[in-house]
N, C-alpha and C positions, 0 to 999 in steps of 0.2 A: 479898298483892297486892290492891289495890282493884279492884272491878269497873269495866269500861270505861264511860266516860260515853257518853251518847247523842249521835250526831253532830249538829252544829248545824242541819242541814237540817230536823230534826224538832223542835228545841227553841228555836232562837234567836228572840227576840222583843225588841221595844224600839223606841223612837222617839228623835228628837232634838228639842231645843227650837228653835223658829224663831229665826233669827239677827237678832232685833230689836235696836234700839239699847240696850235694857235688858240683853239677854243679852250683847251684845258688850262692854258696860261691865263686866259681871261677869267676862267672860273676861279683859279687860285687867287687872283687879284680881288675878285668880287667877294669871295668868302672872307679873305683876310681883312678887307675893308670893313665889313660888317662886324667881324670879331673884335676889331680894334675900336670902332666907333661905339658899339653898344656895350663894350667892356664885358664880353662873354668869356668865361674861362676857357671852354673848349667846345668843339663841335665835330660831328662825324657827318659827312655828306656822301650820298650815293646817288648817282644819276646813271640809269641803265637804259640802253636803247638796243635795238637789234644789231647795231653796228659796234657795240662795245659798252664799256662801263668806266665811269669816273668814280673812284672810291678813295677818299682821303680823309685824314683827321687833322685838325688844327688846334692849337692851343694846348691847354693842360687838362688832365682828368682829375687832378688834385692840386689845389693852389699851393699847399705846403706839403711836401718839399718842391712843388713845381713839376710833378710827374707829367710827362708828355701824354696827350690824348692819342689813343691808337684805335684803329678799327676793331670791331668785334666785341666791344665792351657791352655789357648789359646796361640798360637804362630804363627808368620808369617812363612809361609812354602816356600817362594821363588819359585824356578822353578818347584816345584811339581804342581804349577798352570798350567804349560804346559800340564800336564796329563789331567787336567779338560778341558782345551780349545780344545785339540785335540780330546778328547772323544766327546765333543760337536759337533765338525766337523763330526766325524764318525757317530754320531746319525743322522745328516742331510744326510749323505751318505745312511744310512739304510732307511731313509724316501724318498729317491729318489729325494732329492732337490738339491744336488750337486754331482759331480763326482770327485773322487780323481785325475783324470787326466785332469780335467778342468784347463785351464790357469787362473792364478790369475787375469789377466787383464780383464777377463770376469766380475769380480765383483768389482775390484778396479782399477781406472785409475791412471796413473802417476808412475807405478811401473817399474823400470828399468828391461828390459827383461820380462815385464809382459805378453807378448804374448807367451812366451816360458816356463816360470816357472809355474809348476803345483802345485796344492794344496798338492799333495803327497810330492813333493820336499820341500815345506815349512815345512811340518810335520816331515820329516826325515832329515832335516838340510842339504839339498843338493841343495839349491837354488843359492848360490853364492852371495847373497845380503849382503852388509856390515851391521854389527851390530851397531845400534845407540849407544850402551853402550861403543863403542870404539871411538866415536867422541869426540875430545878434548873440543869443545865448550859445548857439552852436559855434560861432566864430570865436567867442570869448573862451569857451571850453577847450576848443582845439588849440588855440594859441597858448592857453595856459598849460597844456600838457600834450604836445604833438606826438608823444609816444603812446598815448592811451589807445585802447581798442574800442571801436564802435561796432555795434551790431546793425544790420540793415533795419531792424524794427526801431532802433533808437534814432537812426537817421530820418526815417519816415515820420516819427513822432514830432521831430522839429518842424517838418513841413506841414503836417496835418493840423497843427494848432493855428495855422493861418488860413484865412478865407481864400478861395480860388481867385485867380487874377482875371479870369474871363471864362465864358462858356466854352465847352469843348469845340474845337475846330474854328473858333472865331478868329484866332490870331496865332502867330508864331512867337514862342518865347522859350529860349533855351533853358531847360530845367534839369538838374541832376536827379531830382526826385523821380522823373519819368523813367530813367534807366535803372535806378534802384528797384522800382516797382517791377520792371520787366525781369530783373534778376530773380525777384521773389516768385514771379509767375513760372519762370523756367525751373526753379527748384521744385515747385509744387507739381508741375506737370511732368518734368523729367525724372523726378523721384530720386535726386541725388544733389549733393552740394554743387553750387554754381561752378566752382573751379574744376571739379571732376567732370561735369557736363561739358564745359567748354573744351577741356582737354580731349574728350572723346569725340565730340561733334564738330569742333572747329579747329583746334590746334593740330591734331593728328591728321585729319583729312587734308588740311592745307599744308602739311609738311613743315609745321612751325615747331621745330624741336628745341628751340631756345626761348620759346615764349611761355611764360608761367603766369598764373593768377594766384598771388600770395594770400595767405590767411593771416599773416602778421607782418612784421617789418623785415623778415628774412629777405636777403638780397643776394642772388647767385653771383659767385665770382666768375670772372673778373668784372668789376663794375666801376663806373666813374663816380666820384663824389659830387653831390649836387648842392647848389647854393641858392638861397632864397632871401627875399626881404619880407616874406609873409609872416612877420612877427608883430607883436603888439606895438613895438616902437619903431618898426621899419628897419631895424638893424639887419644887415646881411649876415646870415649864419649858415652853417652846414646842416642841411636837412636830409642827408643821405639815409639816416636810420630812423626817420620819422615813420610812424605807422600809417600805411596808406589805406587802412580799413575804412576810413571815412569816405573814400572814393568808391569802394567796393565795385559793383557792376558798372559804375560810371567812370572809374578812373584808376583802378589799382594795378593793372597789368604791367609786366616787365617783359622787355624783348631786346633784340639787337638789330643792327641794320640789315643783315642778311635775311632774317625772317620778315622784317618789315617790307623789304623789297618784294619778296614773294607774296606777302599779304596784300600789298597795294594792288597788284594785278588780279589776284583772286577776288578781292572785294569789288573792284570795278567791273570785272567781266562776269561775276556771278558763278564761278566754277563750282561752288558748293551748293548751289540752289537750282531749282527748276527754272527754266527760262521765264515762265509767267510770273514766278515769285520775284526774280531779279528785276523784271520789268516794273513790278509794283514798287520795289525798293527804290528805283530810280525815277519814280513819278515826282516831279518837282513841285514844291509849294511856293506860293508867291513870296517874293523878297523885294525889299527896297534897295538892296545893294546890287548894283548893276553887275551882271556877269556871274552871279552866285545864286545858289538855292540849296535848301536842305531837303533830303529825302528821308528814307527810313534808316536812321543811324549812319548817314553818309552825307557828304556835301559835294557840290559841284562848284569849282572855282576856276572860271575862265578856261574851261575845257578839261581841267584836272579833276579827277574824282577820287575822293578819299576822306581823310579827316586830319585834324591836328589834335594836340593834347598839351595840357599844362598841369603839373602837380608841383608842389613846393620843391624846388631844386632842379627841375627837369622840364624840358619842352620837346615836342616832336611834331613832325609832319610826315605823312606817308600818303602819296597820291600817285595816280596813274593817268596818263594821257592816251586814251584808246586809239585816237587817230594816228599816233606815232608809235604805239606800243612801247611807250617810255614810262619809266617809274622814277620817282624822286623821293628820297628819304633824307630827312634832316633830324638828327638827334643831338641835343645839347644839354649841358649840365648847369643850367640856370633858368629861372623863370622871371628874372628881374627885367621889367619892361624898359624900353628906351623911348622916351618922349611919347608915351602912351601906346606904343606898338609892342607886340610880342616879338622878341628877337627871332623866334622860329619863322615868323612871317617875313621879317627883314631878310633872313637868309634865303627863304624860298623865292622871294621876289627877285633878289639879286641874281640867283642862280638861273631862274627861268628867263630873265631878261637876256641872258647870254645864250642858253640852249634852246629856248622856244619863244622867241620874241613875239610871235603871234598869239601866244597863250601864256601870259605873265600872271603867275599866282600873286594875289594881293588881297588883303583885308584892311579896311580902314582903321586908322588909329582911333583910340578913344579921345573924346574932346578933352582939352587941357584941364578943364575944371571937373571932369567926371571922376567918381570914386572907382569906377570899374568900366571896362569896355562894354560895348553893346553886345547883345546876345548873338547877333549874326556876325559881328566882327571878331569875336573870340569864342568859338564853340569849344570851350575847354573847362575842365574841372579846376577851379581856382578860388581860393579863399579870399574874401574881401572883408575889410573892416566895416563896410557899409551893409545894412540890411535892406537897402532900397533896391528892388528889382530893376534891371535894365529896361529901357523903353522897348516896347514891341517893335518888331521889324516890319510888320504889315499893317 
């Protein structure tokens, strides 16, 4: 196991380029290059610094009839939902209602190793629980009817019929089961449905008035249409109205670029939490990917703090660079990979190469023969036709 990296509070450094006409022209070129190369329908990009903001949309929000992408559209944000769910848990910690080192079995029965796995280990992806999104029956069922509704208990049932992959805290392995379990804990302790709890304890305090947690496939207008190849035969199709209930606490949320810009800063600076709780959130776990680590529902990527997300038809990145007080948001209407890389990563890398060359966001592509990316390389909710878990990163 690799030694733990030093927390960003003591190591983060870097600046961003002033958003001059020359820099914005370079950004235009970089974004358009990725859009064309990866054949992405459309993308919204927001780069915010104390000196100004770059906010533009490229491509189309709907392939037919070729409607132009515009800023302000609602998008599914996938695993950025995890940042909301874990923040909700940490709000309960601050209220003295749960402890991070409580065993999950205290709140939810039937969890393999539930008397040993802690809420902390669920939040930092070190539980060892099998991810239900790797279960063959789940994948087959979802691909057979992507409009069907799943309950959280049904999702957990897919996971719990598999043995654990390792003992709690032994390794890092990204698992959507972890965050669904945290959603169940929040509902039990908070005494209300997860969506209502998140609205009261996270969305409203953070002034996220365009962010919602849907209970079905309802999609607030206006929104972009999303395109995916997560089908049984790999055919690219319109996934806009697929039911995101299978992602639930791990990936069902909807937002826009203005809310994500605010959230990136709130998440990285801990404005909704006590300082000691935020410090625990940002305690890094060992990682084999240089310049990255995962904390409690948040990652650190070459100085940038935040998360990414992927749900059929959509991808997202929302991160904040504390040393430069800069935020980056990327929202796009496809999750179709390009040569093993998430297109959201390609955009974020191209953008940060221009605006923050000392802090370039990057995640490694999946090996050419892999069925899915590594857990550390793509911390996102994503259906795969393979039931084989990714290799641990530690």
